[in-house]
C-alpha positions in Angstrom: 0.0 0.0 -0.2 0.8 3.4 -0.8 1.8 6.4 1.6 1.4 9.8 1.1 4.5 12.3 1.6 3.4 15.7 2.6 6.0 18.7 3.3 5.9 19.2 7.1 4.7 22.8 6.5 1.7 21.3 4.8 0.9 18.8 7.5 1.3 21.4 10.2 -1.2 23.6 8.7 -3.5 20.6 8.0 -3.6 20.1 11.4 -4.0 23.7 12.7 -7.2 23.8 10.4 -8.3 20.6 11.8 -8.5 19.0 8.6 -6.5 16.1 9.9 -5.7 14.9 13.8 -2.3 14.9 15.3 -3.4 11.3 16.1 -3.2 10.5 12.3 -0.6 7.8 11.9 2.5 9.9 10.8 6.1 9.4 10.6 8.7 12.3 9.9 11.1 11.2 7.4 13.9 12.8 5.6 14.0 16.1 3.6 11.2 17.8 6.1 8.7 15.4 5.0 5.9 13.5 6.7 4.6 10.2 5.7 1.2 9.3 6.6 0.4 5.6 7.0 -1.5 3.8 4.1 -5.0 3.7 5.7 -5.0 7.3 6.4 -3.6 7.7 2.7 -6.9 6.5 1.4 -8.7 9.1 3.6 -7.0 11.6 1.4 -7.5 9.8 -1.6 -11.1 9.5 -1.2 -11.2 13.4 -0.8 -12.7 13.6 2.9 -9.6 15.5 3.9 -9.8 18.2 1.2 -13.3 18.6 2.4 -12.4 19.2 6.1 -9.4 21.6 4.8 -11.9 23.7 2.9 -14.2 23.9 6.1 -11.1 24.9 8.1 -10.3 27.6 5.8 -13.9 29.0 5.6 -13.7 29.0 9.7 -10.6 31.4 9.0 -12.0 33.6 6.7 -13.5 37.1 7.9 -17.3 37.3 8.2 -17.9 40.1 5.8 -15.6 37.9 3.3 -17.0 37.3 0.0 -16.0 33.7 0.1 -17.7 32.8 3.5 -21.6 32.6 2.1 -20.6 29.9 0.0 -22.0 26.7 0.7 -19.4 23.8 1.7 -20.4 20.3 0.3 -20.7 18.8 4.0 -19.0 16.0 5.0 -22.6 13.9 4.7 -22.8 15.0 1.3 -19.3 13.2 0.3 -19.2 9.3 -0.1 -17.6 7.9 2.5 -17.1 4.3 1.2 -13.8 3.6 -0.9 -15.4 2.7 -4.4 -14.2 4.0 -7.6 -18.0 5.8 -7.5 -17.6 7.2 -4.4 -14.2 8.6 -5.2 -15.2 10.3 -8.4 -18.6 12.1 -6.8 -15.8 13.2 -3.7 -13.6 14.7 -6.2 -15.9 16.4 -8.6 -17.5 18.4 -5.5 -14.0 19.1 -4.5 -12.8 20.6 -7.9 -16.3 22.4 -8.1 -15.4 24.1 -4.6 -11.8 24.4 -5.8 -12.8 26.3 -9.1 -15.4 28.7 -6.9 -12.5 29.5 -4.4 -10.3 30.6 -7.5 -7.6 28.0 -6.7 -6.1 27.2 -9.9 -5.4 23.7 -11.5 -5.0 21.5 -14.2 -8.2 19.7 -15.0 -6.0 16.5 -15.6 -4.9 16.5 -12.0 -8.3 15.0 -11.1 -7.8 12.3 -13.6 -4.4 11.5 -11.8 -6.0 11.6 -8.3 -8.9 9.6 -9.0 -6.2 7.0 -10.6 -4.3 6.9 -7.2 -1.3 9.1 -8.0 -0.5 10.2 -4.3 2.1 12.3 -5.5 -0.1 14.2 -7.5 -2.4 14.4 -4.4 0.7 15.9 -2.1 1.2 18.4 -4.8 -2.5 19.4 -4.8 -2.3 20.1 -1.1 1.2 21.7 -1.5 -0.5 23.9 -4.4 -3.5 24.9 -2.2 -1.3 25.8 0.9 1.0 27.8 -1.5 -2.3 29.9 -3.0 -3.3 30.7 0.5 0.2 31.3 2.3 2.6 32.3 -0.7 5.0 33.5 2.1 4.8 30.6 4.2 2.5 29.5 7.2 2.7 30.9 10.8 0.8 28.4 13.1 0.3 31.8 15.5 -1.3 33.8 12.7 -3.9 31.3 11.7 -4.8 31.3 15.4 -5.4 34.7 15.8 -7.7 34.6 12.5 -10.0 32.3 14.3 
């Protein structure tokens, strides 16, 4: 089974946004990376982490933000089973929301993620991170935004 490898900065950001829990089985590896265990990697591949990521981002946005009123697909709307049909359904919702939020992406990325490419999945998380934090992530700043 495959393991997703995230930058330490992206991993810390996901924890701060409550997209993942610190109890996710993970291990720090070389080059400032964190490797997530295979079972938790399936949670990423199914799209459930992305939904929680966007919910966390919405909590950090000011109430008067133009993004705030947008309806998030809630976790109940995402399929929690790990079938190919569920994965397609979930990623269609996620990429629709990325488009609404103005997060740039190559349409081919969805096909690669759907085929199980965890490197592209990790890269997509890093891209979203850099979109929101072009100068890097500061845990203290995020806490103050809540």
